C-alpha positions as CSV (number, residue, x, y, z in Angstrom):
1,D,3.0,31.0,17.2
2,V,-0.7,30.3,17.5
3,V,-0.9,27.2,15.3
4,H,-0.9,24.0,17.4
5,S,-2.5,21.5,15.0
6,V,-2.8,21.2,11.2
7,A,-4.7,19.0,8.7
8,C,-3.1,18.8,5.3
9,L,-5.1,17.6,2.3
10,P,-3.7,16.7,-1.1
11,L,-5.7,18.3,-3.9
12,G,-6.4,16.1,-6.8
13,H,-5.1,12.6,-7.4
14,T,-2.1,11.6,-9.5
15,P,-0.5,14.0,-10.0
16,C,-1.3,16.0,-6.9
17,A,-2.2,19.6,-7.9
18,G,-1.3,21.1,-4.5
19,L,-2.0,20.9,-0.8
20,L,-4.6,22.5,1.3
21,A,-3.6,23.1,5.0
22,I,-6.1,23.9,7.7
23,A,-4.7,25.1,11.0
24,S,-6.1,25.5,14.5
25,S,-4.9,27.1,17.6
26,D,-6.4,24.2,19.5
27,A,-3.7,21.5,19.9
28,N,-6.4,18.8,20.0
29,R,-8.4,19.9,17.0
30,F,-6.6,17.8,14.4
31,H,-4.8,14.5,15.3
32,A,-3.8,11.3,13.7
33,D,-6.7,9.3,15.1
34,M,-9.4,11.5,13.5
35,G,-11.5,10.3,10.6
36,T,-10.7,11.8,7.3
37,E,-14.0,11.6,5.3
38,Y,-15.0,15.2,5.9
39,L,-11.5,16.6,5.2
40,S,-11.3,14.4,2.0
41,F,-14.7,15.9,1.0
42,L,-13.5,19.4,1.6
43,G,-10.4,18.7,-0.6
44,E,-12.5,17.4,-3.4
45,V,-14.9,20.4,-3.3
46,F,-12.0,22.8,-3.2
47,M,-10.3,21.1,-6.2
48,R,-13.5,21.2,-8.2
49,L,-13.9,24.9,-7.5
50,M,-10.2,25.5,-8.4
51,R,-10.6,23.6,-11.7
52,R,-13.8,25.6,-12.6
53,F,-12.0,28.9,-11.7
54,C,-8.8,28.1,-13.6
55,H,-10.7,26.8,-16.7
56,G,-12.9,29.9,-16.6
57,Q,-9.9,32.1,-16.5
58,N,-8.2,30.3,-19.4
59,D,-11.3,30.6,-21.6
60,S,-11.4,34.4,-21.5
């Protein structure tokens, strides 16, 4: 009920490993006219962390 805008980021490239969704209660926080560089950067950082975590778990 309190989510009014969302930014969705694909994780990884082809194939996509998943989706990161960031929500806001502010209806104007995320919109189609926004730049995407920072969100793309966040998606890349998150994916690298997930790869490191998943590979570390598989090595044990």
